[in-house]
C-alpha positions, 0 to 999 in steps of 0.5 A, a space after each residue: 500499500 502506497 504510503 503516500 496514498 494513505 497520507 493524502 486520504 488521511 489529510 483530506 478526511 481529516 483523520 490519522 493514518 491509522 484511522 484510514 488503515 482501520 477503514 480500509 481493512 475493515 477493522 474495529 475502533 472506527 465510528 460508521 461515519 468516519 469509516 464511510 467518509 474515509 472509504 468515499 474519499 479513497 474511492 473518488 481518489 481511486 485508491 485500491 479499488 478492489 479493497 475500497 469497493 469490498 469494504 464499501 459493499 459489506 459496510 466495513 465489516 469482514 467476510 466471515 467463513 465458517 470452517 467445519 472439517 474433521 480433526 481426524 485423520 489428523 494426518 490428512 485434515 491437519 494438512 487441510 486445515 493448514 492450507 486453509 490457515 495459510 491462505 486465510 493469513 495471506 488475505 486476512 488484510 482484505 477483510 476475510 475472517 475464518 472461524 474454525 470450528 471442527 468435528 472430532 471425526 468425519 461424520 461425527 456431530 456434523 449436523 449439529 455443528 453446521 446448525 451451530 455455524 449457520 446460526 452465527 453470522 457467516 457469509 460462507 461455509 467450508 465443510 467435509 460431509 461425512 454424511 451428504 444425505 443427512 447434510 444436504 437439507 442444511 447445505 440447501 438451507 445455507 445457499 437459500 440464505 446466500 451462505 455459500 457452501 464449499 465442499 472440500 475433500 468430499 462432496 454433497 452432489 445432491 445439494 445445491 452447494 456452490 463448488 466442490 474442491 477435491 481430487 476426483 474420487 472416481 478417477 482416483 480409484 481408477 488410478 489405483 487400479 491401473 497401478 495395482 493391475 500392472 503390479 499383480 499377475 493375471 487373475 490376482 485377487 484384491 481387496 479394498 480398505 475404505 473408511 465409510 461407503 455412505 462418504 461420497 469420496 470413499 464410495 466413488 473410489 471404491 466403485 472406480 477401483 472395482 470398475 477397471 481393475 478387471 480391465 488392467 488385470 485380466 481375470 483379477 477380481 475384488 474379492 472384498 471391501 472393508 469399511 474401516 470407519 477411519 478408526 485405527 484399531 478397527 481397521 488393524 483388526 479387520 485387516 489382520 483378520 482379512 489377511 488371514 482368511 484369504 491366503 491368496 490375496 495379492 493386493 490391498 487398496 487403502 482409499 483413505 489416509 488411514 493406512 498405518 494400521 494397514 501396514 502394521 496388519 501386513 508386517 504382523 503377518 509377515 507379508 511386508 513386500 508380498 501383498 502389493 499395497 497401494 495407499 492414499 495420501 502421504 504423511 511423514 509417518 508413512 515414509 518407514 513403510 515406503 523404505 521397507 517396501 510395504 507401501 508400493 505406491 500412493 495416490 496423493 490428493 494434495 489436501 494442503 492444496 485443497 485447503 488453500 484452494 477452497 479458501 482462495 476461491 471465496 476470496 476471489 469471490 467476495 473480494 473480486 466479485 469472480 463466480 464460483 465454478 461448480 466443481 474444481 478438481 486437482 490432479 492427483 499424483 503418484 508417490 513411490 519411493 523414488 520420488 517420495 522426498 520431493 513431496 512437502 509432507 515428507 520434508 522436516 521443514 515446510 515454510 520458505 524460510 526453512 523454519 518449522 511449520 507446526 500442525 497446530 498453526 492457528 491463524 489470527 482470527 481463528 477460534 480454537 
């Protein structure tokens, strides 16, 4: 922001430079009358027109964005949250404020939490639908009230949500099936470990995998689909039992980030490197399993970029008046041992300056 511009606005409005700054950025400790006078002078001078137009359009109030995403599985949702927080920090000077109100896990208390958020003064809502059928009426209610709803990491396609930001889940499943088909022998038996089939993301990945696996593995068959409900103990016990029952199982596709208990179950059965395991996403705790050969490949959904993109789309919409696209699909990436260290999640430092990026980072204006 040009200092000479601020000084000239302050002189014409007969106020301090600090008052001009508060008016332009929608901050408190300024009267409505003074704010309007400063914004009018700034607009007439052609000073930062996008910022001034936004401030005038919302009466000097910040655009409040509610964020309701799960805390678990923390390996995935911490990255999703950090992407949202990073973008929130980037645009906070433009008057975009994030209200972070997570649920403990996918699908848990999400209806009640969304109802609470809709009862507050928010203009947009970012959610990860665990049970889209139950959430659809609330999403539709929000949109009727001009509260823009952005689904991230999973969708509620029957609703009137404004947009979704994710990796196309059916494509994700198909890509995993193609990889698996090239890893195993013709006629191989494989299984899928998912979270909850009621969740759009999990169901679409499972169906996409089952659709094309026989094409890439002639005579191959998906013999079982197991729901782990995003619980580590449940996923371990079910996978351990599966590996004991199906002696000829050649491969496993885990289509959620809940892969560590599956890796442990494979190790407990002495099958590391023998069962072809394809996972989803990437976090540091997975590195030893890549190194031991337990994980053959992973489909990386870029959760940090998903969160960043969701908030960026809302910022462009409210600040610059750009329409929200019906969908925003990210391109998935294949992670294997050879390119493992190229991804941010495997590095000990994530910031550009090399300093650590704690997962507990909370941006200014966020409630815990």
